[in-house]
Structure formats: C-alpha cells, structure tokens
C-alpha positions as CSV (number, residue, x, y, z in Angstrom):
1,M,34.7,-205.8,37.5
2,S,31.8,-204.9,39.8
3,E,32.2,-201.3,38.6
4,T,31.9,-202.4,35.0
5,V,28.7,-204.4,35.8
6,T,27.3,-201.4,37.7
7,D,28.3,-199.0,34.9
8,G,26.8,-201.4,32.3
9,A,23.6,-201.7,34.4
10,A,23.4,-197.9,34.8
11,A,24.0,-197.5,31.1
12,A,21.3,-200.1,30.3
13,N,18.9,-198.2,32.7
14,A,19.8,-194.9,31.1
15,A,19.2,-196.4,27.7
16,D,15.8,-197.9,28.9
17,A,14.9,-194.5,30.4
18,H,15.8,-192.7,27.2
19,A,13.9,-195.3,25.1
20,G,10.8,-194.9,27.5
21,A,11.0,-191.1,27.2
22,A,11.2,-191.4,23.4
23,K,8.2,-193.7,23.4
24,K,6.2,-191.3,25.6
25,K,7.2,-188.4,23.3
26,K,6.2,-190.5,20.3
27,L,2.8,-191.3,21.9
28,V,2.2,-187.6,22.8
29,I,3.0,-186.6,19.2
30,I,0.7,-189.3,17.8
31,G,-2.1,-188.2,20.2
32,V,-1.7,-184.6,19.2
33,V,-1.8,-185.5,15.5
34,V,-4.9,-187.6,16.0
35,V,-6.7,-184.7,17.9
36,V,-5.7,-182.3,15.1
37,L,-6.9,-184.6,12.4
38,L,-10.2,-185.1,14.3
39,L,-10.7,-181.4,14.6
40,L,-9.9,-180.9,10.9
41,V,-12.3,-183.6,9.8
42,G,-15.0,-182.3,12.1
43,G,-14.4,-178.8,10.8
44,G,-14.6,-180.0,7.2
45,F,-17.9,-181.7,7.8
46,W,-19.2,-178.5,9.5
47,A,-18.0,-176.3,6.7
48,K,-19.5,-178.7,4.1
49,D,-22.8,-178.7,5.9
50,R,-22.8,-174.9,6.0
51,F,-21.9,-174.7,2.4
52,F,-24.6,-177.0,1.2
53,K,-27.2,-175.3,3.3
54,S,-26.3,-171.9,1.9
55,V,-26.3,-173.4,-1.7
56,G,-29.6,-175.0,-1.1
57,S,-31.2,-171.9,0.2
58,T,-29.8,-169.9,-2.7
59,M,-31.1,-172.4,-5.1
60,A,-34.6,-172.3,-3.4
61,S,-34.7,-168.5,-3.6
62,N,-33.6,-168.6,-7.2
63,S,-36.3,-171.1,-8.1
64,K,-38.9,-168.9,-6.2
65,M,-37.7,-165.8,-8.1
66,A,-37.9,-167.8,-11.4
67,Q,-41.4,-169.0,-10.6
68,D,-42.4,-165.4,-9.7
69,A,-41.0,-164.2,-13.0
70,L,-42.9,-166.9,-14.9
71,H,-46.1,-166.6,-13.0
72,P,-46.3,-163.6,-10.7
73,P,-48.4,-163.8,-7.5
74,I,-52.1,-163.3,-8.1
75,I,-54.3,-162.0,-5.3
76,L,-57.7,-163.7,-5.8
77,G,-60.7,-162.1,-4.2
78,I,-63.1,-164.4,-2.5
79,P,-66.7,-163.2,-2.4
80,T,-68.3,-162.6,1.0
81,I,-69.1,-165.7,2.9
82,V,-71.8,-165.9,5.6
83,S,-71.7,-169.0,7.7
84,N,-73.2,-170.1,11.0
85,L,-70.9,-171.4,13.7
86,D,-71.4,-174.5,15.8
87,S,-72.7,-172.8,19.0
88,G,-73.8,-176.0,20.7
89,D,-76.7,-174.5,22.5
90,G,-79.0,-173.9,19.5
91,R,-78.5,-170.1,19.5
92,P,-77.4,-169.0,16.0
93,V,-74.0,-167.4,15.7
94,Y,-73.1,-166.0,12.3
95,V,-69.8,-165.1,10.7
96,K,-69.4,-162.7,7.8
97,L,-66.1,-163.1,6.1
98,T,-64.4,-161.6,3.1
99,A,-60.9,-162.7,2.1
100,K,-58.2,-162.6,-0.5
101,V,-55.9,-165.5,-1.3
102,E,-52.4,-164.9,-2.7
103,V,-51.7,-167.7,-5.3
104,V,-48.6,-168.4,-7.4
105,G,-48.5,-170.8,-10.3
106,A,-51.4,-169.7,-12.5
107,P,-50.9,-167.7,-15.7
108,N,-53.7,-165.2,-14.9
109,E,-56.6,-164.5,-12.6
110,A,-59.2,-165.8,-15.1
111,A,-57.5,-169.3,-14.8
112,L,-58.2,-169.2,-11.1
113,Q,-61.9,-168.3,-11.3
114,N,-63.0,-171.9,-11.5
115,I,-61.4,-172.8,-8.1
116,V,-63.2,-170.0,-6.2
117,P,-66.2,-172.3,-5.3
118,Q,-63.7,-174.9,-4.1
119,I,-62.0,-172.2,-1.9
120,Q,-65.4,-171.1,-0.6
121,D,-66.2,-174.7,0.3
122,I,-63.0,-174.9,2.3
123,F,-64.0,-171.8,4.2
124,Q,-67.6,-173.0,4.8
125,T,-66.5,-176.4,6.0
126,Y,-64.0,-175.1,8.5
127,L,-66.4,-172.4,9.8
128,H,-69.2,-174.9,10.3
129,E,-66.8,-176.9,12.6
130,T,-65.8,-173.8,14.5
131,R,-67.3,-172.7,17.8
132,P,-67.7,-169.0,18.8
133,Q,-65.2,-169.4,21.7
134,D,-62.6,-170.8,19.2
135,I,-62.5,-167.4,17.5
136,R,-61.9,-165.3,20.6
137,G,-58.4,-164.2,21.5
138,N,-55.8,-165.5,19.1
139,G,-58.4,-167.7,17.5
140,I,-58.3,-165.6,14.3
141,Y,-54.7,-166.6,14.0
142,R,-55.5,-170.3,14.4
143,L,-58.4,-169.9,11.9
144,H,-56.0,-168.3,9.5
145,E,-53.4,-171.0,9.8
146,A,-55.9,-173.9,9.6
147,I,-57.5,-172.5,6.4
148,M,-54.0,-171.8,4.9
149,R,-53.1,-175.5,5.6
150,R,-56.3,-176.7,4.0
151,L,-55.9,-174.4,1.0
152,R,-52.3,-175.5,0.4
153,V,-53.4,-179.2,0.4
154,E,-56.5,-178.7,-1.8
155,L,-54.8,-176.4,-4.4
156,A,-51.6,-178.5,-4.4
157,P,-50.0,-177.7,-7.8
158,L,-50.6,-174.0,-7.1
159,E,-48.7,-172.4,-4.3
160,V,-50.8,-170.5,-1.7
161,R,-48.6,-167.9,-0.2
162,N,-50.9,-166.0,2.0
163,L,-54.4,-165.4,3.1
164,Y,-55.8,-162.0,3.9
165,F,-59.0,-161.4,5.9
166,V,-60.5,-158.2,4.5
167,E,-63.7,-158.4,6.6
168,F,-64.3,-160.6,9.6
169,L,-67.6,-160.0,11.6
170,V,-69.1,-162.3,14.2
171,Q,-72.7,-161.7,15.3
C-alpha cells in the first residue's frame, strides 16, 4: 500500500509539474503575443504618421503650385533707399540700399505699386534701429532675415517668398 501511495504522490507531483510547465508555456506564449501586438500597433502608428506627413507635404506642394499657377511670383523692385544708421557717437553713417521683393498672391505688378511706400517704411524703420557694427560679418544675413520677417507680417495676405539685395553700400 505504501507503494501505491508513493506512486500516487509521484503521479500527483508529475501531474503538478506537467500543469506548471503548461502554465509557464502558456504565459510565455501570451507574453510573445503581447510583444508582437505592441510592435504591430507601434508600427501602425509610425506608418500612419509617415503616411499623413507625406500626404500633408504633397497637399502643401500642390496648393503652392496651384497658387503659383493662379498668381505667379512677382519680383517687385524697391527704389533706392538712403538711410542713416544709429552710430551712437554722433558720427553720421549712411546706408544705400536697393532691393527686390518676391511676392506671390497679387494678380500683377501694378496691383503691388501701392504697397511700395509701406515696404520702404519697413526698410527705413529697421535701418534706423541698426548700428554699423550690426551689419558687419554675417549682419547682412540677420538684416535680411529680420526684414523678411517684418515684410511677411505687414503684407500678410500676400506671401513674401524672398528678398534680394541688389545694392548694399555702407559709408
């Protein structure tokens, strides 16, 4: 009888071990499935993000092309501007500047002629605030970017694409 109890206990232990191994195997399979699902969901979000970014950039370029077809870019010449800089020491420092502004959104150049004084005022205002040492080195680039920013804000319904300095002389 003791052999039967021992055999029964051994059989129960074996069944418990088999059930424990099956549980571990089930947990491993569930873990693998969860990891695969997380990777698939993350990949789906990544792919969706990439898709919508590419669609958005395509739509933006299509709208830009449509706008260019409707109203092609116009390069508006700004008459020569002579302005004095803020030297700080009372010594006069002058700038002679001729520029062209590339504008999109107007039907023709004649429609833009009434904003030329406004553009000249933007140039004059910025140049009066500028010191001679601000223009040295890469100061021309900073001047270009600051005036571009102001032009885009002031001429808001129109799109200012670029600003070209034709002549820039400091004396």
